N, C-alpha and C positions, 0 to 999 in steps of 0.2 A: 236212340236216334243217331244217325250218322249223316254228315254233310257230304253231298255229292253234287255234281253238275247235272244239268238237264241231259246232256249227252251221255254221261255215265249212267244215269238212271235208266235211259232207254237201253243201253248196252247190257246192263245188269238184268233187265226184264227179259230180253231175248235170250241171254245166256241161261238164266234160271229156267225158262220155259223149254229151251232145247235140252237141258239136263233132265228136266222132269218128264218130257215126252219125246221119244225118238221120232215121232211123226212130224215134229216141227222142223222146218228148214228155211233157210234164207235164200232168196234168188234176186239178182239184180246186177246193175252195171257197176263195176269197180268196187264191189263190196268185200272182196277177198283180202289180199295182202294190203291193198290201199286203204281198206276200212270204210269205203264209201266216200262220197264227195265231201262230207263234213266229219268223217272219222267215227261215226256212230257204231259201226260194226267192227271196229279195230280189235284184232286179237281173236275173233271168233273162228276164223278159218284155221288158225293154228290149233285151236282147242277141238274143233269138230270135223275138220277136214273138208276137202272140196266137194264131197257128196252132199254135205248138209249146208255148205255155204257156196252156192252155185253162182259163178260169175257168168254173165251173159253179154252178147254183143249189144251195141246201142240200138235196140229195137224194142221200144216199150210195148208195142202191140204184141210181139212174139213172147216177151217175158210174162206179160199178164195172161195171155192165152195159155201158156205152159202152166202157170200157177193155178189157173182155173181148172185145167184138166187134172192136175195133181190133187187139188182139193176135192174134186168129184170122186177121186179114187181113194179118198180117206186120209190123205196127208194134210198138214197144216202149214202151208207156205206163208212166209212173210216176204212179200215182193216189194223191193225198193225201186222207186222211180226217182232219179236224181233230183229233178225239179218238177213240182206238181203241175206246172204248165203243160207238161207232156202227157198228162192224163187225156188230153184232147185227142192225141194220136191213137189211143186205145178205147175210145168211147163205145165202139161196137161191142167189144168184149165186156166192158164194164156194165153198160146199160142193158144190152140185149142178151147177154149170157150170164155173167156173174150175178147180177141182181135178180134175175128171173128164173134161174134153173130150179130152185126149190119149189116155186109155184107151178112151173110148167110140168114138173114131175110129180105133182101132188104130194110133195114132201118126201118122196123116195130118195131124192138126191139132195145132198147138202153141199155148200161151198164154204167150208171153214177156213177162210183166208183173210189176210191183212194186206192192204196196199199201203205202204208207208212212204211218205215223201215230205218235202219241206216246201213251204210257200212263202211268198212275200218279197218285196222289193227293197231298194235302198242300199244294196251292197255293191253296186256297179257291175252287175252281172248281165245287164241288158234287158230289153223288154220281153224276150222269150223266156226269161228265167226269173220273173218278178211278179207274176200274177197270182191272185187268189181265185181259184177255179171252183171252190167247193159250193158256191152259190148256185151254180148250174146243176150240181148233183143233189142238192137238198130236196129236189122235187122227184127223185127217182125212188120208187118203192123198192124195198129189199136191200137197201144199203144203209149201214150205220156210219155216221161220220163223227169223229172225235178230234179235238184240237186242244191238247193239254197246255196249261200255262205255268205249271210248276214242276220241279223234279218229282215231287210226290205223286202228282197226277200222271206225269209221263210214265213212270214205272207201273203204277197200279192200273192205268188204262191200257197200257200195252199188254200186260199179263191177261187182263180180261178180254181184250181184242183177240189175242191168240187162242184163247180157250173158247171163244164164241163159235157156234156152229153156223153163223151167218157171216157174210162178208162185211169187213170194216175198212173204211178209209181212215187212215191215221195220219193226220197232218201236223207236222212240226213247224214252228216258226224258227228259222235259222238264227234270229237275233237272241233266242233263248238258250242256245246250246251251252254257253258258258255260265248261265245263271246257276247259282248254288242254292240248295235248299236241303232241309232235313227229310230223311226217309227212315221208316222203322227198320230195325235189324231183322225182325221176324217177317215171315211170309204175309203178304197182303195183296189185295186187288182193289180196284176202284170200279164200281159198277158202271 
């Protein structure tokens, strides 16, 4: 067992899955050299290059739409929205496209993608950066929602989410990024 932070566990999970499967790529705002708003993707653009760590303009609707299209074509995007509050901006893509495509196509199309973001208030970021929006999405069939609470779960659930053939909303709590915990040295996933 080794001790890592929640942030490092997420980074390791994405790194390992990108190394394991060249169809996995990251897409989002400031996720390249900056490493994302909370540094979770730091170092991955240097390792995998800009084709697999895709920086986008601040347009959550466009980046989620692009990720859905890529997933339908067989890729496995991990789309990062800086703050989960902005899932509201892309509800049409999430609810009417991502969640339903498998069912509308009678299983002929899959949407193997992850939307990763962080939620929660109390950090002085303002009311548009402090909400928990997952309650709205619990009622949408076709979406899995996970919210890990330990580094062990963060890494294992992220690996499982990336490998899943259905869309997963992966919600971090920013207060946990510096939390330390033990994770196995060997390969593992959390169902």
